[in-house]
N, C-alpha and C positions, 0 to 999 in steps of 0.2 A: 483470482489472485494467483499470480505466477509463483510466488515465493513459498507456497505451502508445502511443496514436496520436491522442489528442484534445488539441488545443491549448487555450488559454484561451478560445477561442470554440468553441461546439458548433454546427457547421453554420451559423455566422454568428449564432447566438443566444447571448446572454450567460449567465452563471452562474445568475441568478435564474430565467430561463425553463427552463434545464436542470433545476433543482431542481423546478419546478412540473411539468414533464413526467414526471419520475421518480415523484413522488407520484401523479400521475394514472394512470400505467401500472402502478404498484406500490404499492397502498394500504398494504400491510404495511410499506413503507419498509425493506426489507432484501432481501438477495440470498439465494438458496438455496445457491449454490456460488461461491466465489471462489478463484482460483489466483493465487498471488503468487510472483514471482521475487524474488531478493535481490541487491542491489548489493554490491560489495566493501567498502563503508562501512557495510553493514547496513541500507541504506534499502530500503523497499518502497513500491510505488504512488506513486512520486515524493514520498514523505514522507522527507525527509533529516534526518540527525542535527543536533541543535541548532536545528531550525527551529521557529518559533512555531506552525506548522500542526499539530504533533504533538498539541497539547492542544485543538484545535478540536472543538466538539461539532456544528458544521454537518455535514450529510451530504456535501456536495461543497464543494470549495474550490479556490482558485487556489494554485498552488505554483510555486516557482522552482528550477530545477536549478542547482547550483553548478558543473556541468561545462560549460565553454564550447563543447564539441564537440557538444552536443545542444540541442534547442529549450529555451530557458530558461523559457518560460511554459507552464504546463500546468494542466489541470483534472483533479482526482483525487478519489477517495473518501477520506473521513477515516478515521482509525483507529477512531473510534466506529462509523461505518457498517460498515466491514469486520468489526469484532468482533461486530456484531449479525447477521451472516450465519449461516445455519444451519451450513454447513460451510466451513472455510477450509483450503486446502492451501498449504503453504509449500515451495517447491522450491529447494534449495541445491545447485548444481552448479558445477564449475569450480575450478581451482587457486586463483584469485583470492579464493575464499570461505573459504580455510583459516583466516584470521585471524578471520573472523566466527564460524565454528564453534568455534574455540578460546575466543573471548570468551564465547559462549553457554554453553559447558561450564563456564566459570569463574564463571558466574552474573552476568555483566555485563548489566544490564537497561537500559542507556542507549541501546542501538541501537534504532531503530524496529522492526526485526524481532522484538525481544524483547518488544515491547508488543502484538503481534498476539494476538488471542484469537478465539473463535468461540462462537456461541450454543449449538451442540450438539456439534460435533466439530472439533478442530484437528488436522490431519494434517501431519506433516513428512516430506518425501522429501529425504534428504541423501545425496549421493554417498558411496559406501562408503569410499573411501580418504581422505575428509576426517574420518572419525570416529576 
């Protein structure tokens, strides 16, 4: 997950340069393997519910956390880029995720985590007592 520690500036370089570096280093423009954690609101990779960034087709984008206790400005991968990855693993652990699991089981497709896909294989690891 790119968003975990990278703020809106990538080593002092802006978003455009980050995208150019990604294409230069990775001509296929996709990841082999992505591991995503899930927030208690169903967000992944700093892509939050009801955010206009959920529908972006850019590979990387700026996003803003609604949580005032964390850095509000972030650089993250788009759902489009994540879903082009060969394999994506979604890890759902912690009592605070029970509502997310319940909503997924009821077919709620509004949460960002429900929109995650993979080019070859999507793998879910869910804490057993949340099922």
